[in-house]
Structure formats: C-alpha cells, structure tokens
GUVEXRO-84956 format. One record per residue: x, y, z of N, C-alpha, C in turn. Coordinates in steps of 0.2 Angstrom, whole numbers, plus 5000, padded with zeros to 4 digits. Example, Ala and Ser with C-alpha at 12.3 -4.5 7.8 and 13.67 -1.06 7.14 Angstrom:
residues 2
ATOM    n.u    n.v    n.w   ca.u   ca.v   ca.w    c.u    c.v    c.w
ATOM   5066   4972   5039   5062   4978   5039   5066   4984   5039
ATOM   5064   4989   5035   5068   4995   5036   5064   5000   5039
//
This chain:
residues 307
ATOM    n.u    n.v    n.w   ca.u   ca.v   ca.w    c.u    c.v    c.w
ATOM   5397   5211   5627   5392   5216   5621   5391   5211   5615
ATOM   5386   5209   5613   5384   5206   5607   5386   5210   5602
ATOM   5390   5207   5598   5394   5211   5592   5388   5214   5587
ATOM   5381   5210   5587   5376   5211   5581   5373   5218   5584
ATOM   5374   5220   5591   5369   5226   5594   5371   5233   5592
ATOM   5367   5236   5590   5369   5243   5588   5369   5247   5593
ATOM   5373   5253   5594   5372   5258   5598   5370   5263   5594
ATOM   5364   5267   5595   5360   5271   5591   5359   5277   5596
ATOM   5361   5283   5592   5362   5289   5596   5357   5294   5593
ATOM   5350   5297   5595   5347   5300   5591   5348   5309   5594
ATOM   5348   5314   5589   5350   5320   5591   5343   5322   5590
ATOM   5341   5325   5595   5335   5330   5597   5336   5336   5595
ATOM   5341   5339   5594   5342   5346   5594   5343   5349   5587
ATOM   5341   5346   5582   5345   5347   5575   5340   5348   5570
ATOM   5333   5349   5572   5326   5348   5567   5324   5351   5568
ATOM   5316   5350   5566   5309   5352   5568   5305   5348   5571
ATOM   5299   5350   5574   5294   5346   5577   5294   5338   5572
ATOM   5293   5339   5566   5293   5333   5562   5299   5328   5563
ATOM   5304   5330   5565   5309   5325   5565   5307   5321   5572
ATOM   5305   5323   5578   5304   5319   5583   5299   5314   5579
ATOM   5295   5316   5575   5288   5311   5574   5292   5305   5569
ATOM   5297   5308   5566   5300   5304   5560   5304   5297   5565
ATOM   5307   5301   5569   5311   5295   5574   5307   5290   5579
ATOM   5302   5293   5579   5295   5287   5582   5295   5282   5578
ATOM   5293   5284   5572   5292   5279   5565   5298   5274   5564
ATOM   5304   5277   5565   5311   5272   5564   5309   5268   5568
ATOM   5310   5270   5574   5309   5265   5581   5305   5259   5580
ATOM   5299   5261   5577   5293   5255   5577   5296   5251   5571
ATOM   5299   5255   5565   5302   5251   5560   5308   5246   5562
ATOM   5312   5248   5566   5317   5245   5568   5314   5238   5572
ATOM   5310   5239   5577   5308   5234   5580   5304   5229   5576
ATOM   5299   5232   5571   5297   5227   5565   5303   5223   5562
ATOM   5309   5225   5562   5314   5221   5558   5317   5216   5562
ATOM   5316   5217   5569   5321   5214   5575   5327   5217   5576
ATOM   5327   5222   5576   5334   5225   5575   5335   5226   5585
ATOM   5341   5224   5585   5344   5223   5594   5348   5230   5594
ATOM   5345   5235   5597   5350   5241   5598   5349   5244   5606
ATOM   5354   5248   5608   5352   5252   5614   5353   5259   5611
ATOM   5349   5262   5615   5347   5269   5612   5350   5275   5617
ATOM   5353   5280   5614   5354   5286   5618   5352   5292   5615
ATOM   5350   5298   5619   5346   5304   5617   5351   5310   5618
ATOM   5353   5312   5611   5358   5319   5614   5353   5326   5615
ATOM   5358   5330   5619   5352   5335   5620   5358   5342   5619
ATOM   5362   5344   5622   5365   5350   5622   5371   5348   5618
ATOM   5374   5355   5616   5381   5355   5611   5386   5350   5614
ATOM   5389   5347   5611   5394   5342   5614   5392   5335   5617
ATOM   5386   5334   5616   5384   5329   5620   5384   5323   5615
ATOM   5383   5324   5609   5384   5319   5603   5391   5316   5603
ATOM   5396   5320   5604   5403   5317   5605   5404   5312   5609
ATOM   5401   5315   5616   5402   5311   5623   5398   5305   5621
ATOM   5392   5305   5618   5389   5300   5620   5392   5295   5616
ATOM   5395   5297   5609   5397   5292   5604   5404   5289   5606
ATOM   5407   5293   5610   5414   5290   5613   5413   5286   5618
ATOM   5407   5287   5622   5404   5281   5627   5403   5274   5624
ATOM   5398   5275   5619   5398   5270   5616   5404   5264   5612
ATOM   5406   5270   5611   5413   5266   5608   5419   5261   5611
ATOM   5418   5266   5618   5423   5263   5624   5420   5257   5627
ATOM   5413   5257   5625   5409   5252   5628   5408   5245   5623
ATOM   5413   5246   5617   5415   5241   5612   5408   5239   5607
ATOM   5405   5244   5606   5399   5242   5601   5403   5242   5595
ATOM   5401   5238   5589   5403   5237   5584   5401   5241   5577
ATOM   5394   5242   5580   5389   5246   5574   5387   5252   5578
ATOM   5389   5259   5576   5386   5264   5579   5382   5269   5574
ATOM   5376   5271   5575   5370   5273   5570   5370   5280   5573
ATOM   5370   5285   5568   5368   5292   5571   5361   5293   5568
ATOM   5356   5296   5571   5349   5297   5569   5351   5305   5568
ATOM   5352   5309   5564   5352   5317   5564   5354   5319   5557
ATOM   5357   5325   5557   5360   5326   5551   5369   5328   5551
ATOM   5371   5332   5546   5377   5333   5546   5382   5336   5553
ATOM   5377   5340   5555   5380   5345   5562   5381   5337   5568
ATOM   5376   5332   5568   5375   5328   5573   5382   5322   5571
ATOM   5382   5320   5564   5387   5317   5562   5393   5317   5564
ATOM   5394   5325   5562   5402   5327   5564   5404   5327   5571
ATOM   5399   5329   5576   5399   5328   5583   5402   5320   5583
ATOM   5397   5316   5582   5399   5310   5582   5405   5306   5581
ATOM   5407   5309   5574   5413   5307   5572   5420   5309   5575
ATOM   5419   5314   5580   5424   5315   5585   5424   5312   5589
ATOM   5419   5311   5594   5419   5305   5598   5422   5299   5597
ATOM   5421   5296   5591   5423   5290   5589   5429   5289   5586
ATOM   5434   5295   5583   5439   5296   5583   5445   5297   5588
ATOM   5441   5300   5593   5445   5301   5599   5446   5293   5604
ATOM   5443   5289   5601   5443   5282   5605   5448   5277   5603
ATOM   5452   5275   5608   5458   5271   5607   5455   5264   5605
ATOM   5457   5260   5602   5456   5252   5599   5449   5251   5599
ATOM   5447   5255   5593   5441   5253   5589   5441   5246   5586
ATOM   5436   5243   5587   5436   5235   5584   5438   5236   5577
ATOM   5442   5233   5572   5443   5232   5566   5437   5233   5562
ATOM   5431   5229   5564   5426   5229   5559   5420   5235   5562
ATOM   5424   5240   5566   5418   5246   5567   5417   5247   5563
ATOM   5408   5251   5562   5406   5254   5556   5402   5259   5559
ATOM   5402   5264   5555   5396   5271   5557   5391   5269   5552
ATOM   5385   5270   5554   5379   5272   5549   5376   5278   5552
ATOM   5371   5280   5547   5369   5287   5547   5361   5285   5544
ATOM   5355   5287   5548   5350   5288   5548   5349   5296   5546
ATOM   5347   5298   5541   5346   5306   5540   5340   5309   5544
ATOM   5341   5314   5547   5335   5317   5551   5336   5323   5553
ATOM   5332   5328   5553   5333   5337   5554   5335   5338   5549
ATOM   5338   5344   5548   5340   5350   5543   5348   5349   5542
ATOM   5347   5348   5536   5355   5348   5534   5358   5342   5532
ATOM   5357   5339   5527   5359   5331   5526   5363   5330   5520
ATOM   5369   5334   5519   5371   5334   5512   5374   5328   5512
ATOM   5379   5324   5517   5382   5319   5517   5378   5313   5515
ATOM   5373   5312   5518   5366   5307   5516   5364   5307   5508
ATOM   5363   5314   5507   5361   5314   5498   5365   5312   5496
ATOM   5373   5312   5497   5377   5310   5492   5376   5303   5492
ATOM   5374   5299   5497   5374   5293   5497   5368   5290   5493
ATOM   5363   5296   5490   5357   5294   5488   5352   5293   5492
ATOM   5351   5294   5498   5347   5295   5505   5344   5301   5506
ATOM   5337   5301   5507   5334   5307   5509   5331   5305   5517
ATOM   5329   5312   5520   5326   5309   5526   5320   5307   5525
ATOM   5316   5304   5520   5310   5300   5522   5310   5293   5520
ATOM   5319   5291   5518   5318   5284   5516   5323   5279   5522
ATOM   5318   5282   5528   5322   5279   5532   5321   5270   5533
ATOM   5316   5269   5529   5315   5261   5530   5321   5259   5525
ATOM   5323   5262   5520   5328   5259   5515   5334   5260   5519
ATOM   5336   5265   5521   5342   5266   5525   5344   5261   5532
ATOM   5337   5261   5536   5337   5255   5540   5339   5247   5537
ATOM   5336   5246   5531   5337   5241   5528   5345   5238   5526
ATOM   5348   5244   5524   5354   5244   5521   5359   5244   5528
ATOM   5357   5247   5535   5361   5246   5539   5362   5238   5542
ATOM   5356   5236   5542   5355   5228   5542   5359   5223   5539
ATOM   5360   5225   5531   5363   5223   5526   5371   5223   5529
ATOM   5374   5229   5531   5379   5231   5532   5385   5230   5528
ATOM   5383   5233   5523   5389   5233   5518   5393   5240   5518
ATOM   5398   5240   5521   5403   5245   5522   5407   5247   5517
ATOM   5410   5252   5516   5416   5257   5513   5420   5260   5517
ATOM   5428   5259   5515   5432   5264   5519   5431   5271   5517
ATOM   5429   5275   5521   5429   5282   5518   5435   5286   5522
ATOM   5437   5292   5519   5441   5298   5519   5438   5302   5526
ATOM   5443   5304   5531   5440   5309   5536   5443   5314   5535
ATOM   5441   5322   5536   5444   5327   5536   5447   5329   5543
ATOM   5453   5333   5545   5455   5335   5550   5458   5341   5549
ATOM   5454   5346   5554   5456   5352   5555   5459   5354   5562
ATOM   5465   5357   5562   5470   5358   5567   5470   5365   5568
ATOM   5469   5369   5572   5470   5376   5574   5470   5377   5582
ATOM   5469   5382   5584   5470   5384   5593   5464   5388   5594
ATOM   5461   5388   5600   5454   5390   5604   5457   5398   5606
ATOM   5453   5401   5608   5453   5407   5610   5458   5408   5615
ATOM   5460   5402   5618   5464   5402   5625   5471   5398   5621
ATOM   5473   5401   5615   5477   5397   5612   5479   5390   5613
ATOM   5476   5385   5615   5475   5379   5614   5473   5375   5609
ATOM   5479   5372   5607   5477   5367   5600   5471   5363   5600
ATOM   5468   5363   5595   5462   5359   5594   5462   5355   5587
ATOM   5460   5348   5588   5460   5345   5583   5453   5342   5582
ATOM   5449   5344   5576   5443   5344   5574   5442   5338   5568
ATOM   5438   5334   5568   5438   5330   5563   5431   5333   5559
ATOM   5430   5332   5552   5425   5334   5548   5423   5328   5543
ATOM   5417   5328   5542   5416   5321   5535   5414   5324   5530
ATOM   5411   5331   5530   5408   5335   5525   5412   5339   5521
ATOM   5412   5345   5524   5416   5351   5524   5416   5357   5527
ATOM   5423   5361   5527   5425   5367   5531   5421   5373   5526
ATOM   5417   5378   5529   5416   5383   5525   5418   5390   5529
ATOM   5420   5395   5527   5423   5402   5526   5420   5407   5523
ATOM   5417   5412   5529   5415   5417   5524   5406   5416   5524
ATOM   5405   5418   5517   5397   5419   5517   5393   5410   5517
ATOM   5397   5407   5514   5395   5399   5516   5393   5396   5523
ATOM   5397   5399   5529   5397   5398   5535   5390   5402   5536
ATOM   5391   5408   5535   5385   5411   5536   5377   5410   5535
ATOM   5378   5408   5530   5371   5405   5528   5369   5400   5530
ATOM   5375   5394   5532   5373   5388   5536   5371   5390   5543
ATOM   5373   5394   5547   5372   5396   5554   5364   5400   5552
ATOM   5362   5405   5549   5356   5409   5548   5351   5404   5546
ATOM   5353   5400   5540   5346   5395   5538   5346   5390   5545
ATOM   5351   5386   5548   5349   5383   5553   5345   5387   5558
ATOM   5348   5392   5561   5341   5396   5566   5335   5396   5563
ATOM   5334   5400   5557   5328   5401   5554   5323   5396   5554
ATOM   5327   5389   5552   5322   5383   5552   5320   5380   5558
ATOM   5323   5382   5563   5320   5381   5569   5316   5384   5570
ATOM   5314   5390   5570   5309   5396   5570   5302   5394   5565
ATOM   5305   5394   5558   5300   5393   5555   5297   5386   5552
ATOM   5300   5382   5552   5299   5372   5550   5303   5371   5544
ATOM   5302   5376   5541   5303   5374   5533   5311   5376   5531
ATOM   5314   5372   5528   5322   5373   5526   5322   5377   5520
ATOM   5315   5376   5517   5316   5378   5509   5314   5387   5511
ATOM   5311   5388   5514   5309   5396   5516   5315   5398   5520
ATOM   5318   5394   5524   5322   5398   5527   5329   5399   5525
ATOM   5330   5395   5519   5335   5396   5515   5334   5402   5510
ATOM   5328   5403   5508   5326   5410   5506   5327   5415   5510
ATOM   5326   5415   5515   5326   5420   5521   5333   5421   5522
ATOM   5338   5417   5522   5344   5417   5524   5348   5422   5517
ATOM   5347   5419   5512   5351   5422   5506   5347   5429   5504
ATOM   5341   5431   5506   5338   5439   5505   5342   5442   5510
ATOM   5343   5439   5517   5346   5444   5521   5355   5444   5520
ATOM   5358   5440   5516   5364   5442   5514   5366   5443   5507
ATOM   5362   5444   5503   5362   5444   5496   5366   5449   5493
ATOM   5363   5456   5497   5365   5461   5495   5372   5465   5498
ATOM   5373   5461   5504   5378   5464   5507   5385   5460   5504
ATOM   5386   5456   5500   5392   5455   5498   5398   5455   5501
ATOM   5399   5456   5507   5405   5455   5511   5410   5451   5509
ATOM   5416   5453   5509   5422   5451   5507   5427   5450   5514
ATOM   5431   5446   5512   5438   5445   5516   5444   5443   5514
ATOM   5449   5447   5517   5456   5447   5513   5459   5439   5518
ATOM   5458   5435   5514   5462   5428   5517   5469   5427   5515
ATOM   5473   5424   5518   5480   5421   5516   5478   5415   5518
ATOM   5480   5410   5512   5481   5402   5513   5486   5401   5508
ATOM   5488   5393   5509   5492   5390   5504   5488   5384   5502
ATOM   5486   5382   5494   5484   5376   5494   5489   5372   5492
ATOM   5491   5366   5495   5497   5362   5493   5503   5366   5493
ATOM   5506   5368   5488   5512   5373   5486   5511   5381   5485
ATOM   5504   5379   5482   5501   5387   5481   5499   5393   5485
ATOM   5502   5398   5486   5501   5402   5490   5497   5407   5488
ATOM   5492   5409   5492   5487   5414   5489   5485   5419   5495
ATOM   5486   5426   5492   5483   5432   5498   5479   5437   5493
ATOM   5472   5434   5494   5467   5437   5490   5460   5439   5493
ATOM   5457   5444   5490   5449   5445   5493   5444   5441   5490
ATOM   5440   5436   5495   5436   5433   5493   5431   5433   5497
ATOM   5425   5431   5495   5418   5431   5498   5416   5424   5501
ATOM   5416   5418   5499   5417   5413   5502   5422   5407   5500
ATOM   5422   5402   5504   5428   5397   5503   5424   5391   5505
ATOM   5424   5384   5502   5422   5378   5505   5428   5373   5502
ATOM   5430   5369   5508   5434   5365   5507   5431   5358   5509
ATOM   5430   5354   5504   5426   5349   5504   5429   5341   5504
ATOM   5426   5337   5509   5428   5331   5507   5421   5328   5504
ATOM   5417   5332   5505   5410   5327   5501   5409   5334   5497
ATOM   5402   5333   5496   5398   5338   5490   5398   5347   5493
ATOM   5399   5346   5499   5400   5354   5503   5394   5358   5501
ATOM   5388   5355   5502   5381   5359   5501   5381   5362   5495
ATOM   5384   5358   5489   5384   5361   5482   5390   5365   5481
ATOM   5394   5368   5486   5400   5371   5485   5406   5368   5481
ATOM   5406   5361   5482   5413   5357   5481   5409   5351   5475
ATOM   5404   5351   5471   5399   5346   5468   5404   5339   5465
ATOM   5409   5339   5463   5413   5335   5461   5417   5331   5467
ATOM   5417   5333   5474   5421   5331   5478   5417   5324   5481
ATOM   5420   5318   5482   5419   5311   5484   5423   5310   5490
ATOM   5420   5307   5496   5425   5305   5501   5429   5298   5502
ATOM   5432   5297   5496   5436   5289   5495   5441   5291   5491
ATOM   5444   5298   5488   5448   5298   5484   5455   5300   5487
ATOM   5456   5302   5493   5460   5305   5495   5462   5312   5494
ATOM   5459   5316   5493   5460   5323   5491   5453   5326   5492
ATOM   5456   5334   5494   5450   5338   5495   5449   5343   5490
ATOM   5442   5343   5488   5441   5349   5485   5440   5356   5486
ATOM   5443   5361   5484   5442   5368   5487   5440   5373   5482
ATOM   5435   5375   5483   5432   5382   5479   5433   5387   5484
ATOM   5436   5393   5479   5436   5400   5482   5431   5404   5477
ATOM   5427   5407   5480   5423   5410   5477   5424   5419   5479
ATOM   5426   5422   5473   5427   5430   5474   5420   5434   5475
ATOM   5422   5440   5474   5416   5445   5476   5413   5447   5469
ATOM   5406   5444   5468   5403   5448   5463   5401   5453   5461
ATOM   5399   5456   5456   5394   5461   5457   5387   5458   5458
ATOM   5384   5463   5461   5377   5462   5466   5372   5456   5459
ATOM   5371   5458   5453   5367   5455   5450   5370   5447   5447
ATOM   5375   5447   5448   5378   5441   5448   5377   5436   5453
ATOM   5376   5438   5459   5374   5434   5464   5368   5429   5463
ATOM   5362   5431   5458   5357   5428   5457   5358   5421   5454
ATOM   5363   5422   5449   5366   5417   5446   5369   5412   5448
ATOM   5375   5413   5452   5376   5410   5458   5374   5406   5463
ATOM   5368   5408   5464   5363   5404   5468   5360   5400   5465
ATOM   5358   5400   5459   5354   5398   5453   5358   5392   5451
ATOM   5364   5392   5450   5369   5387   5447   5370   5383   5454
ATOM   5371   5385   5460   5372   5380   5465   5365   5376   5466
ATOM   5360   5378   5466   5353   5374   5466   5352   5370   5461
ATOM   5356   5371   5455   5356   5367   5449   5362   5362   5449
ATOM   5365   5361   5455   5372   5357   5455   5376   5359   5450
ATOM   5378   5366   5447   5381   5366   5442   5387   5374   5445
ATOM   5388   5372   5452   5390   5378   5453   5398   5380   5451
ATOM   5401   5375   5449   5408   5375   5445   5407   5380   5439
ATOM   5402   5379   5438   5401   5384   5430   5401   5392   5431
ATOM   5400   5393   5437   5401   5400   5439   5407   5403   5439
ATOM   5407   5409   5436   5414   5411   5433   5416   5415   5439
ATOM   5414   5416   5447   5417   5420   5451   5420   5412   5456
ATOM   5420   5406   5454   5422   5402   5456   5428   5399   5454
ATOM   5433   5398   5458   5440   5396   5457   5442   5388   5461
ATOM   5440   5383   5456   5442   5376   5460   5449   5373   5459
ATOM   5449   5369   5465   5456   5366   5465   5455   5359   5469
ATOM   5457   5355   5467   5460   5348   5472   5466   5346   5472
ATOM   5466   5347   5480   5474   5348   5485   5474   5342   5490
ATOM   5479   5340   5492   5478   5336   5497   5479   5340   5505
ATOM   5482   5347   5505   5480   5350   5510   5480   5358   5510
ATOM   5477   5361   5515   5475   5368   5515   5478   5371   5521
ATOM   5482   5376   5520   5484   5381   5527   5481   5386   5526
ATOM   5477   5389   5532   5475   5395   5532   5477   5399   5537
ATOM   5482   5405   5534   5486   5408   5538   5483   5414   5541
ATOM   5477   5417   5537   5471   5422   5540   5466   5422   5536
ATOM   5460   5422   5541   5455   5419   5538   5450   5428   5537
ATOM   5454   5433   5538   5451   5438   5537   5445   5441   5541
ATOM   5444   5437   5548   5439   5438   5553   5432   5435   5549
ATOM   5433   5430   5545   5427   5426   5541   5424   5422   5546
ATOM   5418   5420   5546   5414   5415   5550   5416   5409   5548
ATOM   5419   5403   5551   5421   5398   5551   5415   5392   5553
ATOM   5414   5387   5549   5410   5380   5550   5413   5375   5548
ATOM   5413   5369   5554   5414   5362   5550   5408   5358   5551
ATOM   5407   5354   5547   5399   5351   5545   5395   5355   5549
ATOM   5392   5361   5548   5388   5365   5551   5389   5369   5558
ATOM   5395   5367   5560   5396   5368   5568   5400   5375   5567
ATOM   5398   5380   5571   5401   5387   5570   5408   5386   5575
ATOM   5413   5389   5571   5419   5389   5577   5419   5396   5579
ATOM   5422   5397   5585   5424   5403   5589   5431   5407   5584
ATOM   5430   5412   5581   5436   5414   5577   5441   5417   5580
ATOM   5440   5418   5586   5446   5424   5589   5452   5418   5590
ATOM   5457   5420   5587   5462   5416   5589   5462   5410   5585
ATOM   5460   5410   5580   5458   5404   5577   5462   5402   5570
ATOM   5468   5406   5567   5472   5404   5564   5480   5405   5567
ATOM   5483   5401   5564   5485   5397   5557   5481   5390   5559
ATOM   5478   5388   5552   5473   5382   5552   5474   5378   5547
ATOM   5476   5371   5549   5479   5368   5544   5472   5361   5543
ATOM   5471   5360   5535   5465   5357   5535   5468   5350   5530
ATOM   5466   5343   5532   5469   5340   5527   5463   5332   5527
ATOM   5467   5327   5525   5462   5321   5528   5466   5315   5529
ATOM   5463   5312   5532   5465   5304   5533   5462   5299   5531
ATOM   5466   5297   5524   5462   5293   5520   5460   5287   5523
ATOM   5455   5285   5520   5450   5278   5522   5451   5277   5530
ATOM   5448   5281   5533   5450   5281   5542   5444   5279   5544
ATOM   5439   5276   5540   5433   5273   5544   5428   5270   5540
ATOM   5425   5264   5542   5421   5261   5539   5414   5264   5539
ATOM   5410   5265   5533   5404   5269   5533   5398   5264   5530
ATOM   5394   5263   5534   5388   5258   5529   5384   5262   5526
ATOM   5385   5259   5519   5384   5263   5513   5376   5259   5511
//
C-alpha cells in the first residue's frame, strides 16, 4: 500500500439528492488535483464503521470521510477499534449532507469542498480529543462508543432525530429545523435525571443536556476538541414563552446567555438515570432500554485530524 493513497468513504445515506451531485463534483476535483485514492460507498446503518475498520486494517495512512457528523462518528468507531494504526495515520473530513457541526468548527462548509480537498492534500494535522461513552445495551452487554462532537439527552436528541428525518423528506435543513422546533416547542417535556459531573452529584428535572467535545450544535459553544475537557450544558424547563428566547440565542451563538442553561467544564460525566429521555451520540440515536449507568469521558489527543 502506497502511503500517499487515500482511503475515501462516501456516505450515501446522510443527505439530500444534492449531496450526491456534490460528491460527483468532488470526485472530478480530486482527479483534477491528481489525488490517488480508493473509494468505498457506505449504505446501511453500521457500514461506515465496518468500511473504515477495513481500510485501517489494510494499512491506509489517510482516511477521508465524505459525509456529516453521523458518518464521521461511525467511521471514528471503526478507526479506534483497529489495532496498530500507523503512527502518522490521519482522519480527514469533506462535509456533505445534513448536520456538519464538526466541520463548521474548523471553518468549512459543505460547498467548500475544493478548499477542503486542498487542505487534505497539504495534510496539516492536529491531535484532537475523542469522547468515549460506555453503557450497556438492551441485553445488558457492555458497549463502548466513541464520539467526536457531542452527546445529547432529551430535547436536543429529539430535535436532531426529527430534523434529520424531516430533511430527508423535505430537502431543506432550514425548513426541517423549523418543522422540528414547532413540533416540540410547546411540549416542554422534562426528565428526572440523576448524574455526576466530576465530583458534583445532581438529581434534577431537566429538559435537555448536551455533553460536548466540540460545539454541540450550538449547545456547548465554547467547547474545543483539544483541551482535554468536556463542556456540559444542562437546560432546565422554561416557561413556554421563554423557549423562543432560547432558540433565538442558540441561533445567534449566545446560548450560554440563556438563563435556563447551566454550563460546566468537566473531565467526566456519569449518568445514573436518564429519565427515559432520548439519547444521541453525534446524531446517532441510542436504544434507551437498559442504557444507564452511562460513563462519558475523553481520550486526550487520541487522533490526528487533518485541519
């Protein structure tokens, strides 16, 4: 295997019809730049993890994901389940589809694919932290999942799930986000959650929780994936009219100014009871049967990321 050859995985299930047209344009640009790469396409749930693991087992030094946070999170799990990665192994991302919070953190949008490909060719890397979430599945089997962006519990997870499904039907994330917000805004469902953030134990009624290694879809806006710390935002149940202020501040990037948000910066979060709230890791919904206790922490500087 020549070390300069990329392993590229295109995620075909995480976007709109425009995502595939964009991917065809990406291929043309990579060929124009003379990039040598081998290409795989993921299809069903879990295939991104399987394919990334296969590429790593075949000693690729550069793995490039073409997709969103969900696809990146799945690929991350395949990478980190591989033994004996090359010391110079690096992960790159060309954002595509719906939900690209991690790419936006690095100043890259889905229409910036030429600039992104140029950056990957230059191969400037930075060591980044990776989140680890440990829990048990419905059959009481221990599960260890990795995440690169955030864990959402409660309203945040529901909004991500509804927005993703609506965007596949509508084709517009902006319209889908509005639809999801209107569908949930007056419900104001709260959950009795029992958790420990480092040494501080809390048992309280919350509407949503975000545990971010990165900006967490705006809910942990000060979090960065290279300081060895997790940002934790606990959102308590507001009055119905206060929800509009919360969504406004979220859109403006000033979410921590919302009086119902209680921010923390911690090394570890333990969830003893999630109150039957929905839970997602990088946009992937978890089966909440027998989910807790759950432990969330970081692996500092665990991976080379191409910036």
